[in-house]
N, C-alpha and C positions, 0 to 999 in steps of 0.2 A: 799867964804872962811870965811869971817868974820861972816856970819850968822851961819856957823857950829861951830865956836868958842863960839858963844853966847848961844848954846844949853845947857840945864841943863845936869848934869851927868846922863848917861844911856839913854839919848834921842837920836833919830836918825832921819834922813831925809830919807823917803822911797817913791819911785815912781814906779808905776806899769803900764806897757803898754802891753796889750795882755797877753802873757804867761811869759813875762820877768819882773823881779823885781830887782831894784837897791836900795841899802841901804847905806847911808853915815852917819858916826858919827865921833865925835872928842873925842879922849881919850888920856890923858897924853901927850898932845902936838902933837899928830899924827892924821892924817885923816885916818879912817878905812873905806874901801869900800868893799862891798860884792854884788855879783850879782847871780841871779838864773833864770833859764829858765825851766819851767815845761816840755816842750817837750824834752829838753836835759836830764833832770833827768830821764824821762821815758825811753829814748833811752839807757842811761847808765845802768839802771836797767835791761832792756831786754838783753843787751849785756853781763852783768854780769851773768845773769841766763844761757845764752847760753854757756858762758865760763865755768861755774860751771858744766853744763851737760857734756860738752866735756871732762873736767878733770875727772869726774866720769867714763865716758866710757873708757878713756885711762887707768885709774887705774884698771878697771875690766879686760881689755884686758891683761894688764901686769900681773895681778894675774893669769890669765888663762895660760899664757905662762910659768910660772915658774913650774918646775918639783917638784912633792912632794918629801919630804925628808923622807927617811926611818929611823926610830928610832933604837936604839941599840937592843931593845927587838924584833922588827920585823926582823932585820937581824939575830939575834940569832935563832929565830924560823925557818927561812929559812935554815940556816946552819944545824940545827938539823934535819930538814925534809930531807935534802939531804943525811945526814949521815944515817938516819934510812932507807931511800929508798934503799941506796946502800947495807946496811946490809941485808935487807929483800930479795933483788934481788939475792945477793950472796947465801943466804941459799936456795932459790928456785932453783937456777941453780945447786947447789950441790946435792940437792934431785933428781932433774931430771937426772943428770949425773949418780948418783948411781943406780937409777932405770934402766937407759939405759944399764949400765954395767952388772947388774944382768940379764937383758934380753939377752944380748950378751953371757954371760956364760951359760945360760940355753940352748940356741940354738946350742951351740958347742958340 
């Protein structure tokens, strides 16, 4: 502990063993320790990538499940199409009925 206190400002004691690294420093009356392990960092990175991929897939599935919303313009076009179809069918039926009536009067 005394050897850490005697280190100059910004200096640190670092030890590496295989893929693990430990770093100790003394700052403002506190001992600061940090540790790293390359294999754990790689594992965390791989798991983060997998999690990101699963999140993207879930988001795409959710987007596919939502029904498309019709705008006011689309609904208005559909409404007008229905009204026009009804008017045209009414006119066609009336014409056919009048022709049928004329044919009935001729045959009598």
